[in-house]
C-alpha positions in Angstrom: -70.0 11.9 19.2 -67.2 11.0 21.5 -63.6 10.1 21.0 -64.3 6.7 19.4 -66.5 8.4 16.8 -63.9 10.9 15.8 -61.1 8.2 15.7 -63.4 6.0 13.6 -64.1 8.9 11.3 -60.4 9.4 10.6 -59.7 5.7 10.3 -62.2 5.4 7.5 -60.6 8.2 5.3 -58.0 7.8 2.6 -54.5 9.3 3.2 -55.3 12.3 0.9 -58.6 13.2 2.6 -59.5 16.8 3.1 -62.1 16.9 5.8 -64.0 19.7 7.5 -65.8 20.3 10.7 -68.3 23.1 11.2 -68.5 23.5 15.0 -70.6 25.3 17.5 -68.5 24.9 20.5 -64.7 25.5 20.9 -64.4 22.9 23.7 -65.7 20.1 21.5 -63.7 21.3 18.5 -60.5 21.4 20.5 -61.1 17.9 21.7 -61.5 16.7 18.1 -58.3 18.6 17.1 -56.4 17.0 20.0 -57.6 13.6 19.0 -56.6 14.2 15.4 -53.1 15.3 16.5 -52.7 12.6 19.2 -53.8 9.9 16.7 -51.0 11.0 14.3 -48.3 11.2 17.0 -49.3 7.8 18.4 -48.9 6.2 14.9 -45.5 7.9 14.2 -47.0 10.5 11.9 -46.1 14.2 12.0 -48.8 16.7 12.8 -48.9 20.2 11.5 -51.2 22.7 13.2 -51.7 26.1 11.7 -54.1 27.8 14.1 -54.8 30.9 16.2 -52.9 31.4 19.5 -55.9 30.4 21.5 -56.5 27.2 19.7 -52.8 26.3 19.8 -52.7 26.8 23.5 -56.0 24.8 24.0 -54.5 22.0 21.9 -51.2 21.9 23.9 -53.2 21.9 27.2 -55.3 18.9 26.0 -52.3 17.0 24.7 -50.4 17.4 28.0 -53.5 16.2 29.9 -53.4 13.1 27.6 -49.8 12.5 28.7 -48.0 13.7 25.6 -44.5 15.1 25.8 -45.1 18.2 23.8 -41.5 19.5 24.2 -40.1 16.3 22.6 -42.7 16.3 19.8 -41.8 19.9 19.0 -38.1 19.3 19.2 -38.3 16.4 16.8 -40.7 18.3 14.5 -43.2 15.6 14.8 -45.5 18.4 16.0 -45.3 21.7 14.2 -47.4 24.6 15.7 -47.7 27.6 13.4 -49.6 30.8 13.6 -52.5 31.0 11.1 -52.2 34.8 10.5 -48.5 34.6 10.0 -48.8 31.8 7.5 -51.5 33.7 5.6 -49.2 36.7 5.3 -46.7 34.5 3.4 -49.0 33.7 0.5 -52.0 36.0 0.4 -51.6 39.1 -1.7 -54.4 41.7 -2.1 -56.7 39.3 -0.2 -56.2 36.5 -2.7 -54.0 33.3 -2.2 -51.2 33.1 -4.7 -50.5 29.6 -6.0 -46.7 29.8 -6.1 -46.4 31.5 -2.8 -48.8 29.0 -1.2 -46.9 26.0 -2.6 -43.6 27.5 -1.4 -44.8 28.3 2.2 -46.8 25.2 2.8 -44.3 23.0 0.9 -41.5 24.1 3.3 -43.7 23.1 6.3 -44.7 19.8 4.8 -41.1 18.9 4.0 -40.0 19.6 7.6 -42.8 17.5 8.9 -42.2 14.6 6.5 -38.5 14.3 7.3 -37.4 10.8 8.1 -40.1 9.6 5.8 -43.0 10.3 8.2 -46.5 10.5 7.0 -48.2 13.8 7.7 -51.5 15.0 8.9 -52.3 18.7 9.0 -54.8 21.0 10.5 -55.5 24.5 9.0 -57.5 27.3 10.5 -56.5 29.9 7.9 -59.6 29.3 5.8 -61.8 30.1 8.8 -59.9 33.4 9.3 -60.3 34.3 5.7 -64.0 33.5 5.7 -64.6 35.6 8.8 -63.1 38.5 7.0 -65.7 38.1 4.2 -63.1 36.7 1.7 -65.4 33.9 0.7 -64.1 33.5 -2.9 -60.5 33.6 -1.7 -61.3 31.0 1.0 -62.7 28.6 -1.6 -59.6 29.2 -3.8 -57.4 28.3 -0.7 -59.5 25.2 -0.1 -58.9 24.1 -3.7 -55.1 24.7 -3.3 -55.1 22.5 -0.2 -57.1 19.8 -1.9 -54.7 19.7 -4.9 -51.7 19.5 -2.5 -53.4 16.7 -0.4 -53.9 14.6 -3.5 -50.3 15.2 -4.8 -48.5 14.6 -1.5 -51.0 12.2 0.1 -51.5 13.7 3.5 -54.6 14.1 5.6 -56.0 17.6 6.1 -58.5 18.7 8.7 -60.2 22.2 8.5 -62.6 23.7 10.9 -65.0 26.7 10.8 -67.0 28.1 13.6 -70.7 27.9 12.8 -71.1 31.4 14.0 -69.0 32.6 11.1 -71.8 31.8 8.7 -74.3 34.6 8.9 -75.8 36.0 5.7 -77.1 32.8 4.0 -75.7 30.3 6.5 -77.2 27.1 5.0 -76.0 27.8 1.5 -72.6 29.0 2.7 -72.0 25.9 4.9 -73.0 23.7 1.9 -70.6 25.6 -0.3 -67.7 24.9 2.2 -68.7 21.3 2.6 -68.6 20.8 -1.2 -64.9 21.6 -1.4 -64.0 18.9 1.1 -63.9 15.1 0.6 -65.6 14.5 4.0 -67.5 16.3 6.7 -67.3 15.4 10.4 -70.6 15.7 12.1 -70.7 15.5 15.9 -73.8 13.9 17.3 
């Protein structure tokens, strides 16, 4: 599914949607992430990206190729790029997300992004990192925390997991992850 398919997918979702993509290929995933972020910036929304260094770098490279002034977006906080491991360290204690710490850490980021009354869209890769560590129950808990916050603050959230991270009972585990989201993006 190309750019138009991904844009149409997001256009059909409610402002408080919590969508997931389970991807096989980093290149295709990064293209979808760049379209998600670019779509927000073009409509005046703020975009929060909580990702690994490699995915943040890949995103910035794609946005620059699309003609975006990344420095201006970062300076105005219309684009916030955050490290997934660092954010996890702010609210995960003994391998379990703590509600109050999560709301404090993510709430601060959302408040920065929503300054000047901007709508917000966010991408989070923290769940994929936790899942890869075998913290499946904690990952589902974090997904529920995100869903509750999406509904309360009405922002769109995009999560992504590499398909390779599902090994033991891949079909059931992928179904489990999909069930905690309001929508699943499926590339053709």
